N, C-alpha and C positions, 0 to 999 in steps of 0.2 A: 504494500500500500504506500503510495506516494503522498506523504503529508506535506501540507504547505501552511505557512502562517495565515492567520485570519487578520482582517483589518477592523480595528475598533476605533471609535470616535469618542473622545472624552471632552466634555464641555465645561470650561472654566467660566462660571457666571459671576460677574463682578457686581456687587451692590454695596454702596457705602464703604468702600475699601475692604470688603469681605468677600469670601467665596463660599459657594454652597458645596457641602460634602454630605454623603450618605453613608451609613454603616451597612455594609453588605451582609446578607443573610444566606445567600446561596453558597454551595460548596466551593465554587471557584472564587477564592478570595473571601470566604466567609469570615466575618468578624473584623474585616479591615474597612478603612474609610476611603472613599473614592468620589470622584466627580460624577455627575450624571453622564450617561452615555451608553453606547452599545455598538452592535455590529453595523457596519456599512453594508447596506443591501445592494444587490445587483442593480445597476442603472440609476442609483441614487447619488445625488451630489453630496459632498461632505457637509455643506451648510444645511441642506434639507434633512440629512441624517441628524445633525445637531439639534435642529428645531423639533423634529419628531421625537427623538429620544428624551429630550428635556420635558416636553409636554406629556409624553406617555408615562414618565416616571414621577414627575413632580407637579404637573398642572401649571407650570410657569411658562411664560412667554419670554423670549430673549430677542435682543436686537443687536445691531452693529457687530456681527460675527466677523472675526478676523482669524486668519490662519496663524497658528502658533508654531509648534515644533512637533517632533515625533519621537517616540521611544521604541526600542526593540525589546520586547518583553517575553522572556522564556520562563515559563512556569514548569520547572523540571518535575516536581512531584505530581502535577496534574497532567504531564505530557502535553502541554498546550503551548502554543507560540503565537503571539500577537504583535503586529505593528500597530501602535496606538497613535492616532493623529489627534493632537490637541488643538482645540480652537478656543479663542477668548471671546466672550460675548458680554453684553451688558444686560442686566435685569430690565425687563420691560414692565410686566405686571403679573399679578397673581400671588397666591399664597401657597408656599410649599405644602403639598399633600403627599401622603403615602399611597400612591396609585397602584403600586405593585408591592403590597405588604409581604408577599412570599419571597421577595428578592431584596428588600431593603427594610431595615429596622426603624430608621429615622433619618430626617434631614436637619441640618443645622448650618448656620453661617459662622465662618471662622476668618480671623485675620490671616493674611498670607504668612506662612511659615510658623504659625502658632496652631498647629494641627494636632488633633488627638492621635493616639497610637492604638493599634498598628495601622500603617498605611498600605493601600493596595500597591502591588509591584509597579504598575505604570506610573503612579504618583511618586513613589520613591525614586524611580529612574528619572523622572522629570526634575525633581529637586536636585539630583546629582549634577544636572546640566546647569544649575544656577538660574533657571528660568524665572523671570519676573513678569507677571501678567499686566501689571500697572502700566508698563511701557507701551502696551498694545492699545490701551484705552485712549491714549492721546493721539494715536494715529488715525488717519482716515480709513474707513473700511476698504479692504481690498477684496472682499468676497461679494459676488453678485447678490442682490437682494431678491432674486427669483425664489419662488417657492411659497407655499402657503401653509398655514397651521392646519392641523387636522380638525 
């Protein structure tokens, strides 16, 4: 069997100099804190995936999506391999809800770098890069605004 990495999209939502993290409940990363996000679907744009996943998981709407960076995440114990694409967005409106309570225990806002432990592997790898999302908020959006919310 020829296994290949999957593509994940992680959405860094900025609101009042804080970011939204959820505590994962599923076996893949269970008990770790992560950004909202999920698998990039076939024929889906990265920005549409970001909007869809955020809404499906949190009921939030985001705006001003910008491409961030990526991480190469090898989960040896689970025999999984992901390339995670990070996007930075701004909170638009809504109140975080647990729309997938079987996958996430809770959502909460945290100042960058003052995160609870343990962290999901892609977030750990992102922090190793020295990534700072605030620098993206001051930039003009480089992502097309096509796409609609569900």
